[in-house]
C-alpha positions as CSV (number, residue, x, y, z in Angstrom):
1,M,105.7,105.7,96.6
2,K,106.5,107.4,93.4
3,L,103.6,107.5,90.7
4,R,104.6,107.5,87.2
5,L,101.6,108.0,84.4
6,R,102.1,108.1,80.6
7,G,100.2,107.7,77.9
8,N,98.3,104.4,79.0
9,S,100.5,103.2,82.0
10,I,100.9,103.1,85.6
11,R,104.0,102.5,87.5
12,L,104.5,102.8,90.8
13,R,108.4,102.5,92.8
14,L,108.7,102.1,96.1
15,T,111.6,102.2,98.7
16,Q,113.4,99.9,101.4
17,S,111.3,101.1,103.7
18,E,107.6,101.3,101.6
19,V,108.5,97.8,100.7
20,A,108.5,96.5,104.2
21,R,105.2,98.1,104.9
22,F,103.7,97.2,102.0
23,G,104.7,93.2,103.2
24,R,103.5,94.4,107.4
25,E,100.5,95.8,106.2
26,G,99.7,94.9,102.9
27,K,99.0,98.4,101.7
28,V,100.8,101.5,101.2
29,E,99.2,104.9,99.9
30,E,100.4,108.4,98.9
31,T,98.3,111.3,98.6
32,V,98.7,114.1,96.0
33,R,97.3,117.5,97.5
34,F,96.6,120.2,95.0
35,N,94.8,123.3,96.6
36,E,92.5,123.4,98.9
37,S,89.4,124.5,96.5
38,E,90.2,120.6,94.8
39,R,90.0,117.1,95.5
40,D,92.8,115.4,96.3
41,L,94.8,112.6,94.0
42,L,95.1,109.0,96.0
43,Y,97.4,106.3,94.7
44,T,97.5,102.8,96.7
45,L,99.5,99.8,96.4
46,E,97.4,97.0,98.3
47,I,97.7,93.2,98.2
48,G,94.3,91.8,97.1
49,A,92.2,88.9,96.3
50,E,92.1,88.5,92.7
51,S,94.4,85.9,90.3
52,D,96.1,89.1,88.4
53,L,98.2,92.8,88.8
54,F,95.2,95.3,87.8
55,A,94.3,98.5,88.8
56,K,91.2,101.1,88.8
57,F,90.2,104.4,89.2
58,A,87.2,105.5,91.4
59,D,86.3,108.5,93.9
60,G,89.8,110.0,93.1
61,A,91.5,107.3,93.9
62,I,93.8,104.7,91.9
63,R,94.0,101.4,93.4
64,V,96.9,98.8,92.1
65,F,96.0,95.6,93.3
66,I,98.6,92.7,93.3
67,P,98.0,89.1,94.2
68,E,99.0,87.8,97.8
69,K,101.5,85.1,96.2
70,Q,103.2,87.6,93.5
71,A,103.4,90.4,96.2
72,L,104.8,88.1,98.6
73,E,107.2,86.7,96.5
74,W,108.4,90.4,95.4
75,I,109.3,91.5,98.5
76,N,110.7,88.8,99.4
77,S,113.3,88.3,96.8
78,Q,115.4,89.9,94.1
79,Q,112.6,91.0,92.2
80,V,112.6,94.5,90.5
81,G,109.1,94.5,89.3
82,I,105.5,92.8,88.6
83,E,103.6,93.9,85.1
84,T,100.5,93.1,83.8
85,P,100.8,90.6,81.3
86,V,100.9,91.5,77.6
87,G,97.9,91.9,76.0
88,S,96.3,93.8,79.1
89,S,94.5,97.6,77.6
90,L,96.5,99.3,80.3
91,R,99.6,98.7,81.9
92,V,100.8,98.5,85.1
93,L,104.2,98.2,86.5
94,V,105.4,97.6,89.9
95,E,109.0,98.1,91.1
96,K,111.5,98.4,93.8
97,D,113.3,101.7,93.5
98,F,116.8,102.0,92.6
99,A,119.1,104.9,93.5
100,C,120.1,106.9,90.5
101,S,123.6,105.9,89.1
102,E,124.5,110.0,89.0
103,V,123.6,112.0,91.8
104,R,121.0,114.5,91.3
105,P,120.6,117.5,93.5
106,G,117.6,117.5,95.6
107,E,117.0,114.1,95.5
108,N,116.7,112.1,98.2
109,E,117.7,108.3,97.9
110,E,118.6,107.3,101.3
111,D,115.8,104.8,101.5
112,A,116.1,103.5,97.6
113,F,117.1,99.8,96.9
114,P,121.5,100.1,95.9
115,N,121.7,100.4,92.5
116,P,123.2,97.6,90.8
117,R,125.0,99.1,88.3
118,N,126.8,100.9,91.3
119,E,127.8,98.2,92.8
120,A,129.0,96.0,89.7
121,R,131.0,99.5,89.2
122,S,132.3,99.7,92.4
123,T,133.7,95.8,92.3
124,S,135.6,95.7,89.3
């Protein structure tokens, strides 16, 4: 799961196997390990009981929660992403991670979702 922080926004991008695990277990997590004298940063995506997508930060962890119904619709469809409603002070976006349009050295995209742009080019 990739984490992108920019300004007042959080973006999580999940590979195919991470989306499948999220569907089975209701949670996906990653840890950023700093040097041994510092704390780690944990970030999670979880199915929550609340009615809206939201995020919170506590005890060195960023936790993003998606309502179960919304999560299941996203997991079991072609829907690319889920975003917080307009007007939220913190923008949160959760999306399926597509393979890049162009190959980038050092990137392993074997588990990424097929990029619709690449598929459109191959059929034309």
